[in-house]
C-alpha positions in Angstrom: -0.7 -3.3 -17.1 2.5 -1.1 -17.7 5.3 -3.2 -16.8 8.7 -2.2 -19.2 11.7 -1.1 -18.5 11.9 -1.8 -14.7 15.0 -2.6 -13.1 15.4 -6.0 -11.5 17.8 -8.7 -10.3 18.1 -12.1 -12.1 19.1 -15.3 -10.1 20.2 -19.1 -11.3 22.7 -21.6 -9.9 26.0 -19.0 -10.4 24.2 -16.3 -8.4 22.4 -12.9 -9.0 22.7 -10.2 -11.6 21.4 -6.9 -12.8 18.9 -7.0 -15.4 16.4 -4.3 -17.2 12.9 -6.2 -18.3 9.0 -6.1 -19.9 6.0 -8.1 -19.7 3.7 -9.3 -21.8 1.1 -10.2 -20.1 -0.7 -12.7 -21.7 -3.1 -14.2 -18.3 -3.6 -12.2 -14.8 -5.8 -12.1 -11.6 -6.0 -9.4 -9.1 -6.8 -9.4 -5.4 -6.0 -7.2 -2.4 -3.6 -9.1 0.3 -4.1 -9.2 4.0 -4.2 -5.7 5.7 -0.7 -5.5 7.7 0.8 -2.6 10.0 2.9 -0.1 8.2 5.3 2.1 10.0 4.8 2.7 13.8 2.2 2.9 15.9 1.5 6.2 17.2 0.0 7.1 20.9 -1.6 10.8 21.7 -0.7 11.7 25.3 -2.0 15.2 25.5 -5.5 16.3 26.3 -5.9 17.4 22.7 -7.2 16.0 19.8 -4.0 16.1 16.7 -4.1 16.2 13.1 -0.8 15.8 11.8 0.4 14.3 8.2 3.1 11.7 7.8 4.2 10.3 4.9 3.6 6.7 4.5 6.2 4.2 2.7 5.0 1.1 0.6 7.4 -1.3 -0.7 6.2 -2.4 -4.5 7.3 -5.3 -6.3 7.3 -8.5 -7.1 8.8 -12.0 -8.5 8.7 -14.8 -11.5 9.8 -18.2 -11.4 10.7 -19.3 -14.9 10.3 -22.9 -16.0 12.6 -22.7 -19.2 15.3 -20.7 -20.3 14.8 -18.6 -23.9 17.4 -17.2 -26.0 20.2 -16.4 -27.3 22.4 -19.2 -25.9 25.2 -16.8 -25.2 23.1 -15.2 -22.2 22.6 -16.7 -18.6 19.3 -18.2 -18.3 17.3 -16.9 -15.1 15.3 -19.3 -13.0 14.1 -16.1 -11.1 13.2 -12.4 -11.5 12.9 -9.8 -8.9 12.1 -6.3 -8.2 11.0 -3.8 -5.9 11.2 0.1 -5.7 9.5 1.8 -2.4 6.9 4.9 -2.8 5.2 7.2 -0.5 2.3 8.7 0.2 1.4 11.2 3.0 -1.9 10.7 4.8 -3.2 12.7 7.4 -3.7 10.9 10.8 -6.4 12.4 12.7 -6.0 11.0 16.7 -7.7 12.1 19.6 -6.7 11.9 23.4 -5.8 8.5 25.1 -5.4 6.9 21.4 -2.9 5.3 20.0 -2.9 5.3 15.9 -1.7 3.1 13.1 -1.6 2.7 9.4 -2.4 -0.8 8.0 -2.3 -1.7 4.3 -4.2 -3.9 1.8 -1.2 -4.4 -1.1 -3.0 -5.2 -4.4 -1.6 -7.9 -6.0 -1.3 -8.9 -10.0 -0.6 -12.7 -10.3 -0.9 -14.4 -13.5 1.4 -15.3 -17.0 3.6 -13.2 -19.5 6.4 -12.7 -22.2 9.3 -11.3 -20.2 12.0 -9.6 -22.4 15.2 -9.5 -19.9 18.0 -7.5 -20.7 21.1 -7.9 -19.1 24.0 -5.8 -18.5 26.0 -7.0 -21.7 23.4 -6.3 -23.6 22.0 -9.2 -24.2 18.1 -10.2 -24.6 16.6 -13.7 -23.2 12.6 -14.1 -24.2 11.1 -16.1 -21.1 7.5 -17.5 -20.7 7.0 -17.3 -16.8 4.4 -16.7 -14.2 4.5 -13.5 -11.9 3.3 -12.2 -8.5 3.7 -8.7 -8.1 2.5 -5.7 -6.5 -0.3 -4.3 -9.4 1.4 -0.6 -10.6 -2.7 0.3 -12.1 -4.3 -0.2 -8.4 -3.2 1.9 -5.2 -2.5 0.7 -1.6 -5.5 0.7 -0.2 -4.8 2.6 3.4 -6.9 2.5 6.8 -6.2 4.3 9.9 -6.5 2.4 13.1 -6.9 3.5 16.4 -7.1 2.2 20.3 -7.4 3.3 23.8 -3.9 3.6 25.1 -2.4 0.3 26.4 -0.8 0.5 30.0 2.4 0.1 28.8 1.7 3.1 26.7 0.9 4.9 29.0 3.9 4.1 31.4 6.2 4.7 28.3 4.6 8.3 28.2 4.7 9.4 31.8 8.8 8.2 31.6 9.2 10.9 29.1 7.5 13.7 30.6 9.4 15.7 33.2 6.6 15.9 35.8 3.2 15.9 33.8 3.6 19.5 31.5 4.8 17.7 28.7 2.9 16.2 26.7 3.9 13.2 24.5 2.4 12.8 20.4 3.8 13.4 17.3 5.5 16.8 16.1 3.5 18.5 19.6 6.0 20.2 22.5 5.8 21.6 25.4 
């Protein structure tokens, strides 16, 4: 698992500070988190099937908890460490007339123990054993397109967006 030169934030009783860290994993296990909706629901209020591409943003990150402090004594001794980045995948959605579409994602979660080498902004290094939970950088999100018939609320919103009945509603569709 390549968690090297990652930027994050350490916290202790005095507050937080930025750090760069790497971790040598001693034990780990992986599982996929329950699926959750990513982004917006897209209704197709046209009479045509739609196919379009859209970016899906995904947050990649994690946290670690430390039970004991490391060395040197001059460095602040963190109790927790958090990190995150955002990545984007482009997907192609296919949507039939009268349907709503949304994307659900399952994040690959990695949990375990490891030896963290933390370097603060002053160059102090602390080596600490800790337990962590993070997005597995070696696995990718599972993404699913889900569809369902338009709800009464969605149909009413589409009607209100149309001047008359000639303007279709849907992502990337005009007049």
